[in-house]
C-alpha positions, 0 to 999 in steps of 0.5 A: 491222289487228291490235290486241292486247289489253294487260293493262291493256284496252287493245288495241295496233297490231301490224302483222304480215308475212310468214310463217316465222321470226319477228321482233319489231321495237321502234320508236323514239321517234316512229317508227311501225311503217310506217317498217320497211316497206322494210327488212322487205319483202325478207324477209317470204318467209321470216320473219314480221316483227311491228311493234308501235305503242308507245302514243301513236304510230301507229295506237296513238296514242290509248292511254295510257302503262300506267305512270309509267314509260315502259320499264315500260310498253312493256316490258309491252306487249311481252311482252303481244305475245309471249305473244298470238302465242305467240313463242318461238325468235324474232329481237328488234330495237330501235332507240333507245326500242325498243332500250332497251325490249328491254334492260328485258325482258332484265333481267326475262327475260333474253331467255327465248325470244329467239334474237337481238337486234339493238341500233341506237344506243342507250346501256345507260345514260343517265345520266352518273355518276362512272363513266359519260360515255356517257350521253344527249347526253354532256357536253351532258347537263347542258344537255340536262336543264335544258331537259327540266326547264323544259318540265317546269315549263310543262307543270306550270302546265297540269295539266288540258290533254290537248293541245298544241294546247289550250294557251294561244298564248303558252304555245305558244310558251314550250314550243316554244322550249324543245323547239327548243333541247332539240332543238338540244341533242340535234344538230337542225341549226340549220335544224330547229331554227328551223323547229320553234321557228316551226311547232309553235305553230301546227299545227292541231289536226287535225296536232297530234293526230298527231303523237307526244309532242303529248299532253301525258301522253306528254310529261311521261312522257318528260321525266320519264323521261329527265331522270331517268335511266331505269334502268341496264341494265349489270348485265344486259347479261351474262344468258343466252347469246343472240348480240348484234348492235349497229350503232353510228352512229359520228356519233350525237350522242346517244350515244357509240359507247363506251357503246353497244358495251358492249352487244356486249363484255358479251355471251357472243357479241356482234358490233359494225356501225359505220356510219362516215357515220350519226348516230343512225337508221343506217337513215335515213343508210345504208340501203343498209349497213344493208339489208345488214347487216340481211339479215345479222343476220336470216340468222345461224341458220338460218331 
């Protein structure tokens, strides 16, 4: 296992597989680096994949965020990973939270050193407004943010509790109800909502401590980041001349395709790949097509 020193003194886990052209893969919220393996291993003979586990996830789950701003925290870590391995002329891919992190890095560096970028199902702006209706959950955003702020109010009553399983049972039940309702707004099936509502409050410690976001400082940080609107990356979409491939789930319950496609159409060299039968996770909903299109992205330029 490879642990990379970060500027705050922490050590972030980075899974490294393969040899050849470097490719940096940034995961989504709740996703571990191991989830990339079925898609990267077939290409390990020609590409060297660097797959960090974000703080609070996988083997990095013991690490708290280094900054109050979730996206700035992850972006700093990504830049530290790039510097540690000396990555230059590399391919970059990000899904969901990883894609937002990539856009945060782009805003700061104009993708210096990046040969090509793969953006998977994420809007360049989370917050709806007078000129933007393609943010998180679209027209359901007000309901989503209402549930997020309700969860934050519950957490504010227990500032000294570190983990979800340490909360009083009645609070776990109340918070489980709110979080499951939040998931429903984000497109989770009624069955999944019921399961989460029933199971979450009774998770044993050994399980709860391994589930992303059940560390309460992390939960607070993400709820605050998203309900506060995050960042608007639209002004930075035309920075630089890096080719951009966008993979968009046409049935994504989180982000409208019309908003996502701006990431590619604003680029000087942009390409949109539409997954007609996919929601927010094309790699799970249409894995065969994802494998094919991922291979095409990798081989877009000589390795």
